[in-house]
N, C-alpha and C positions, 0 to 999 in steps of 0.2 A: 783344385785349380784356383788361382787367384788372379785378380784384375792386373796385377804387375807382371803377368806372363810367367809365374812360377808355379811349380807343383811340388806338393810335400806328401810324404808317405809315413804312416805309423805301422810298424811291423812288430810281430810277437814271435818268440820261439815257439816250438810245437808244445811245450809244456803248458802253454795257456789253455790247451784243451781240457785240462783237469778242472779248470774253472768254468768252462763252457758246458760241461756235461753235468747235469744233476742227476742223482741216483736215488734208488729206493732199495735198501738192503735191511734184512733182519739178520744181524750178526750174532752168532751163537758160538762163544768160545773159539775165536779165531785170532791169529796174531797179524800185525801190520804187514808182515811178509805174505801171508796167505791171502789177506784182503786185497793188497796191491796186485798180486798175481791174478786173482780171480777177476778183478776189474779189467786189467789189460787183456786177458784172454777173452772175456765176454765181448769187449768192444773192438776186439781184433787189432789192438795197438801193439807195436813191436817192443820186445823186452830187451833191456840191457841187464847189467848186474843189479840185482835187488838185495839190499842188505838184510841179513837175517834178523829176526825178532822172536822173543820166547814168551812175551806177556800176552795172554789171551784176554780178549774183551767180549762183553756181551752188551749190544746196543742196537737200537733201531735207528736207521738213517732214513728219513723221508724228506725228499726234496732238497737234499744236502749236495753241495758240490763234491765231485770225486776227490778234489784236493783236500777239502775239509774232512771228509771221511778217512782218507789215508793218514793224514797228519794227526788226527784224533787218536788213531791207533798207535802211531809212532810217539805221540806225547805220553801215552800210558807206558810204553816201553821206556821212555826217557825218565819217568819217575823211578823206575827200578834200577837203571843203569847209570844215571846221572850224566848221560851223554845227549847231544842234540842231533837231530836227524833232518835231512833234506831230500827233496825229490827234484829231479832235473832231467833234461833231455839233451842228447847229441844227435843232431839230425832228426830222425823220426824214431829214435829209440828212447825208451823211458827207463830211467835209473833211480836208484836211491842209495844214500851213503851217510856216514856220519858227517856232520858239518865240519869243514876244515880239513877233512882228509884229502880232498882234491885241492892242491895248491897250485896257484898260477905261476907261470914262468915270469909274468910281468910283475914289477914292483912299483910302488909309488914312493917318490922321494922328493923333499923340498928343494927347490931350485932346479928341478929337472922336469918333472911332469905333473906336479900338483898345482891346481889353480886356486882352490880355496879349501879350508877345512875348519871344522868346529867340534867341540867336545862338551858334553853336558852331563851333570849328575843331578838326580831328583829323587825325593822321597815320596812323590805322589802316588806311587803304586806300592808302597811299603806295606807288609803285613808282618808284625812281630809277635802277634799272639793269636792263636786259633782255639776257640771253644768248641769242643766236640759234644754234640747233643744227640739224644735218641730220637725215635720217631714221633715222640710227644713233645719234643723241645726241651726236655729236661737235660741239664748238663751232667755229663759222665766223666770228663776229664778235660785237659787242656795241653796245648804244646805252645811253649814260649821261647823266644830268643832274648835271654835276659840282657845281653850286651846292647842289642838294638833298642830294647825297651828303655833301658837306663839313659842311653844317648839321645834318643829322638822322641820319647814319649810314646804313649799307646797307639797302635794301629792294629785294630782287631778285626778278625773275620770269624765267621761261624761255619762249622762243617757238621752236616747231619749224616749220621751213620748210614751206610748203604750195604746191602746184602752182598756177601762174598768179597768184601773189600776190607783191607786192613785200615781201620779208622786212623790209627796213629801215623801210618805211612802217608795216607791221604792228606791229613792235616799238616804234616811236616811239609809236604810238597806245596801247600798253599803259603808257607812262609816266604817272604820276599824282601831282600834288602834294598840297598840303594841302587836305582836303575841308572846304568851308565849308557850313553849313546853318543855316537859320533857320526859325522858324515864328511865325505870328501868329494871334491870335483877334480878331475884330472884328465890327462890324455890317456885313453885306455884302448882296448880292442874288444873284439867279440868273444874273447875268452872270459870276460868279466861276467860270470853268471852268479846269481844269487846263491849264497851259501858256500861259495868257494873260498879257500884261505888266500889271503894276499899280504905280502910283506909291506909295511909302511914305516917311513921314517920322516917324522915332522916334529921337530923340537918345539915349535911354536905352541902346539896343542898338547904335546906329550904323547901323541900317537906314534909309539915306537914298538914294533913287534908284529906278530901275526894276528890279523883280524879277518872276520868273515866278510 
């Protein structure tokens, strides 16, 4: 409440509960699918459709938000499939799916419902060479993207071998090219949920096509 006789409210959708609940789990060879299901069952939260996952992880989560635990598992799945995943709610039911699979009926188009937009490219998070080392810090091999290295100079990361993990695959997953980001303000509606696909047509910034 304000002195000018107005009231304002900040509201969250039910998926915010995943950040409100911190958990303690010792995960032994479970997939993102089974971890998400186990959490929802234990906390008596309603289940929608949960996307399948085949990559098993072994990790201790202590005082971690439920969201971070679930998405850590889906990130391991993403390394194997090359796909991106999202969790979301409809009403009081919890879901997960590949990002962009759920496409909005709403579209954003210049001259109609876009207020402002911007597009940015950056090399600040680039990694074009990864050195693989053993438990003593001795180099055993390396993974390099020669094209990025030649164009932008050296951006190097180090990966220490882990038990029961493919060192080359883990190192390749650390390679990161030019980061692209964009933002848009427009007239929307409550179907605009994080991770959904939306068609955009904005020639000023070149944002044309399907975006998350």
